[in-house]
N, C-alpha and C positions, 0 to 999 in steps of 0.2 A: 256870411254866417259867420256870428265869433262862435271864439268855443277859447273854451280854457283850455293850456298846454304850455310848455319850456317856453319861457319866454326870451326873445331871441333881440340881438343889437344891430345896428347900423341898419345903409341906406336901402337896403331888400326891406326888412323886416318893418321899419318906417313907414314904407308906402304902401305894402299893408296895413299900417293900423291906421296910415290918414287917410285910408280906402273905407275904411271898415267904418270909422269917424263921421264921415260922410255919409253912410247907411248905402255902400255900394261896397262890390266884388272892384279886385284892382285888377285894371285892364294888362293884362304881360301878352305884349307884343314880340313875333320874332321877324330878323330879318336873313338872308345870307350873306354875310362878311363877302363884298368883293361883286356884287352882285347884285346892278346888270355890270359893272366896272368900280373900280374905288369909289369913282364922283358919283356916282349913281347908288350906288350905297349908302353914301355919306346927306345926300338930298333926300333920300328916303327916310331914314333912320331918323331928320332933322322935323319932315313933315308924319308920322308915324308917334314921336316921343311928344309931338305939341297934344297928343291926346292917350298918354299910352300912361301907364305909370311908370312900367319896366319894359326894358327889351333888351331882347336873348340876341347875340350876337352868333349865329351858327360857324362855327369853321368850318369850314370845305373840306368836304371826304371826299374818297375816291370809292368806301363801301357803305357807305349808309344804310344801315337795315334795319332805320327805325321810321327810316321817312320813306315816302310815299315818290309820285313820278314826278311832281308839284316840286319840290326840292331837292331829290336826283339831280334834277335839271340843270335846275341853279346853284350846287354845289360842283357840279360837273364845268359850264360855264366861269365861273370861279376860279377851278384850280387852270382850266385854260388861259383865262389870264394871268395865272402867276399867283394867285392868292391861295396860300397854304397858312397856319399857322403863323410864323413869322408880320407875315402879313396883316392878317385876323387882327394880331395885338400892336399892330401901327395903325390900323382903323378905330380902334377902341381908346385909343391915347387918342385921336385926333377928334372924335368922337365924344371924348371926355373934354376937352376943352369948351364945344358948344353947350353941354348940358349937365344940369346936375344931380339927372336923376341917374336909377339902380341900374346898371350895363353889369349883364352874366352872358360869360359863352357859354354855348351849349356845345359840346365837345364829347366824340368818340374817344377810346382811351388807345387808340394808337398813335393820333397824335402827340397828346401828352407823355407819354411814354417812350416818342422818339425824338421831344424834343432837345433840347442842346439845356444838359442838367438834368432832365429828366422831369422827376414828377415835381422834384420842389425848384427848379427851374422853370419851368411853367408858370406855378404858382406864384412865385417869382412878381419874374416877367408883368404876370398879365396882373398883379397887385402896382406894378410901378403904372405901368399902361393905366391906369384906371379903374378899374372892375373891379368889381361888387362880389365873383363869387361864377361856381362854375355847375353845367347842369353835365349830369353823369349817364347817359340815356344805356351804357351799354354796361359800365362796371359796379358790380354789386357792392353794395357798400360793407362786404363782409370780406373780401377782397378790395377789399379799397382802404384799410386803412391805413397803408403809410400815404398813401395821396390825401385823406382825411387830415391829416398829421401836419401837411407837407402846408394845407393849405389853413390851417389854422393858424400857426407857425406867422404866417404875414396877415393874417384876419379876414380870408376869405371863406363867406357860403359855399358851403355843401348841398345839390340838393340831386338827388337820388328819385328812382319812380315805384311808384306802386302802381297795378292795375288790378278790375274785377276779378283776375283767377289768384291774385297774392291771397296765401292766408293769414290770419291772424297773428302769429307770431315772425313771419317777413315783412307784416306791415308793421311792426314794431319794429323790428332792427330797421328799414329805413326812416321811421320815423326818427328813431336816436340819432345818427347817423345825417340827418339831413339838419342844417343850418338856413334860416332866409325859410323856404318852404318848401313842402312838398308835392310833388310833381303825379297828379294822378291822372292819368292815361284813360281813357275813359271807354278804349275798346281792345281787345285786343286783335290789333293789328299796327298799320302802319300810319302812317299821319296822312291827311288828306281834306279837304273840305265834304262835308256831309250833311244831308237834312235833319237825321234827327239823333241824339245822342240816346245810349241804352237808360232803360230803370236803376240798373247797378249802380249807375253815380251815384247818386245820393247813398245812398250803401256803403259805395266804396267811402267817402269822404267820411261821412260818420263816425266806420274804422278809424278812421287813421286820425281822426281826431280825438277818439279815443285813445289813440295808443299815444296820444304826448304830445303829437303836430298841433301847432296849434295856427299855423298857417298852411290853407291845402290850394291847391293851383289845377286846376282841370283845363288838361289841351287833349288833341290829337279826333277831331272833328267838329270842331268849333267853324263853320263860317261865316255866318250872319249874324243882323242883331240879333234876331230873330234865338236864333241855337243861343248865341253868350247869353238872354236873356235866362235861357231852360239853365244854365250852370252855372248863374248867377243866385238863384234860389237857393243852391243847396251847398257850394262852395265860395270859400275867400279871394278867389283868384280864377281870370279869363284867361288861358293861353290862345289868341290866333297865329299861326304859320305860314300855311300856306294859301290860304288865301287874300293873305296880305302878300304874300311871293307872288302871287299869279298876276297881281293887279302890276303891280312890279314889271313884272315878264309880258304886259299887256298894256305898258303905256297906259295903263288907267290912272287915276286921282288917287293912288292911296292915302296920302292925307285925308280924305273925306272918306275914306271905306272905313279909318280907323278911326275918324270922329261918328259914322254909323255905331263899330262897332263899342266905343267908351259908351254910346247910349244905353246897349243892349247889357252893358252892366250894372244900370242901374237897377235897383229893388225897390 
């Protein structure tokens, strides 16, 4: 769905524009950094990026409040393998050597706060690694002004979340603080594969567009080409995480799943 709104530049926005020009929603894929191990993550990322428009690299965290059991288990295994913030940025750098597609880190705020140099240090190190932005699931934009400023200083996108319970005022605040895209959460719950998505998703996307966001990607619950197709009818991007992470965990062909999901993004 094309929408008027504030224009953004950079790899992330360009990926959405390219998908839009092809008459489809952008396919935004998520994988947990360091899962099942460092090399396994890089292999899976390359297989997924053969079909995805953008990759979210999940920074493993011990208390991922927004994530369901699939991603929680992946984070636990990655942490047990020694992959934290610094190692995640190293993996982003290694992946950047292999792809020109956008790479966006999804991180809870605590690892950013504890990073050497704090917010500015994290932003600078992510930019140096070749990252394009940060998704911030637990940092409200009205409490994230200093991080947004640090990210802007090095030309990183910041992506904040809206939910079906978000008021119009909150949606406007998120749209104003986000660059690249706005992440619309389809349900009031945690990540995880679901068979259906709520009817409220279309209204949430419409309200976010009306607040000035050009690109709105919907996640939490998209698990198949069928659910991806439902989202693609109303949104600019389709986010898939748990289904891909579970495929990696099961040793299934994650590239084949990514190909199916990409097909589901066609309109």
